[in-house]
N, C-alpha and C positions, 0 to 999 in steps of 0.2 A: 810183485803184485801190481797190476795196472789199475789205478784208481782214477776215475774221472770225477771232478767236482763241478757241479752246475747249480744254477739258481733254483731254488724251490719253486714249484708250480702248484697251483691249487689241485691239479690232478694227482699230485703226490700225497695229498693230505691223509687219506686212509692208510696208505703204506707207511707213512711217517708215524702215525698214531700206533699202528700195529708194531712197528719197530721199537718205539718207546716202551710200550707195554711189555714186549718180550724182553727187552734189555733190563727193565726193572725187575720183572719176575725171575729171570734166569741169572742175571749178574748181581744185582743189588741185594737179592734175597740172602746172600751170604752174610750180610751185615745188618739186616733189618728183619723184624718179626713179621709173620704172615699178615697180621692185621694192619701193620704199617704198609706193607706192599699193596694190600687190597685198597687202602685209602689212596695211596700214591698213584696207582694206575687208572683211577677214574678220570675220564676225559670228557669235557664238554666240547663236542666237535666244532660248534660255531665259534666258541671262544678261542679254540686253538687255531682255527683258520684265520681269525682276526689277528691273533698274537703273532703268528708266523708271517703274515703278510705285512705287518707293521714293523718288522725288523729285517735285518739282513739275514736271510735264511738260505742255507746251502745244503745240498745233498751230495753224498758220495755214492758213486755207482761202481760196482765191480761185476764184470760179466753180465751186464744188463740187469743186475739186481741192486736194489737199494741196500747199501752196506752201512750207512750211517747218515746223520744229519746234525747240523749245528746252527744256532742262531745267536746273533749279536744285536743288541739294541743300540740306538744312535747316541747313547751316552757312554758306550764302552762296556756295558753289562753283557757278559757272556751268559745268556739265558739258558740255553740248552746245548748239550753235546752228548749224543748217544750213538752207540755202535750196535749193530745187529750181533747177537751172541755168536753167530756162526763166523763173524768176521773180527771177533775180539782178538787183540794182540797181533794184528796183521798190518798195522800202520794206518788204519782208517781214521781213528780219532786224532792221531798225530797230524795227518794230512789236513783234516778239517780244521784243527786248531791253528795250524800255520796259515791256512787260507783266511780264517777269521781274524788272526793277528794282522795280516796284510790289509784287510778291510778296515780295521780300526785305525791303522796308520794312515790309510787313504782318507779317512774321515777327519784326520788331524787330532785325534784323541790320544793323549800320551799314556793313559793307563787303562787296562781292561781289568774287570773284576767279575767275580762269580761267587755263587754259593754252591759248594761241592758236597756231594754225599760222602759218607764214610768210605764207600767203595771207590769213588773217583778222586778223592784227595791225593793219594800217592801219585797218580798220573799227572795232576796239575803241578805238584811239587817238583816232579822230574822235569817238567817243562818250564821251570823258572818262576812259577807263581810263589808268592810268599803268603804265609798264614797271617791273617789279621786276627781272627778269633773263632772259637767254636761257638755255636749258638743253638738254642732250642727253637724249633719252629713247629707250628701246628698245622696239620693238613687233614681236613675232614674228621676232626676229633682225635687224631693220632698225633702224638708228640714225637718229633724226630730230632736227632742231632745232625747238623751239617756244619760246614766250615766256610767262613768268608775268606776269600783269597784275592790277591791282586797281582798284577804284573805290569811293570813299566815296559812299554813297547817302543817309545820314541826317546 
């Protein structure tokens, strides 16, 4: 599979949001209730634009289609990593994660950390992240379990 990774552009915003919503609805729905999914997929477009522009955000392209995206903040926080459901288990998330790890190393940050969903936790563990703790979070009135994880990259 030929995957190209490039910097996020504002013109990608609507496609990135649609990919996020599709990934949560189709992939994460195996581990979360419908009302949790409905709360999770709500997006404030302006806030997302600001959030993605204020971090290192990268998109993965396969055959001229957006296949995934990921963002890392300047303190090593892996904020988002999502794959289009049609590209799941094809190496997209792995390619993006490797790219984001290199970005963290270039920033001189020794550890990257994230809060992973139940669905994503096994992926991160397979890629060398260590579990810190399970936690309860609230999103738009819905309670979720997710996992704080970290990985030493330097």
